[in-house]
C-alpha positions, -999 to +999 in steps of 0.1 A: -250-374+020-287-368+004-290-372-030-327-375-034-328-339-011-334-313-041-365-334-053-377-342-019-373-305-004-406-292-014-421-315+008-396-314+039-415-299+069-388-309+094-349-322+088-351-343+120-383-361+106-365-365+070-334-377+090-356-404+105-368-414+077-335-419+065-328-439+090-309-415+112-325-417+144-304-403+172-285-368+170-262-346+187-241-314+181-202-313+188-204-275+186-226-246+191-207-212+185-218-178+189-191-151+175-193-115+161-173-105+131-175-077+104-191-091+069-174-099+040-182-082+005-207-109-005-223-107+032-225-069+028-243-075-004-266-098+009-275-075+042-275-048+026-253-031+052-218-016+051-183-032+065-187-016+098-218-033+108-210-062+129-227-096+126-236-119+152-227-154+134-245-186+149-229-220+142-237-255+148-235-288+136-261-320+136-243-354+140-258-391+135-245-406+166-246-438+152-224-437+126-206-402+137-213-386+103-222-348+101-258-345+086-259-308+090-238-277+094-255-242+098-244-209+099-269-179+109-256-146+101-276-114+118-268-078+114-262-068+150-279-032+144-313-052+134-311-081+160-339-084+189-335-115+212-366-113+234-359-132+266-392-122+286-404-153+305-441-154+307 
């Protein structure tokens, strides 16, 4: 999708600005999923945890509304034993 992203990467401060610069101006998401799973061997190594530590997984995508092309797929993995989410309203 973005053959110049490796070269441009150091200067990218916002993916949405980068998409705009390349002519993609309207975005949507087809899904946002929160799930729980046990880590694979690779995830255990990356996250320094054992197989019994449940992981919180957030997956989402970014789609160009006009072309329906998937511009981005994001998967974020959190260790549940280290995760904190502040829901305080100031």
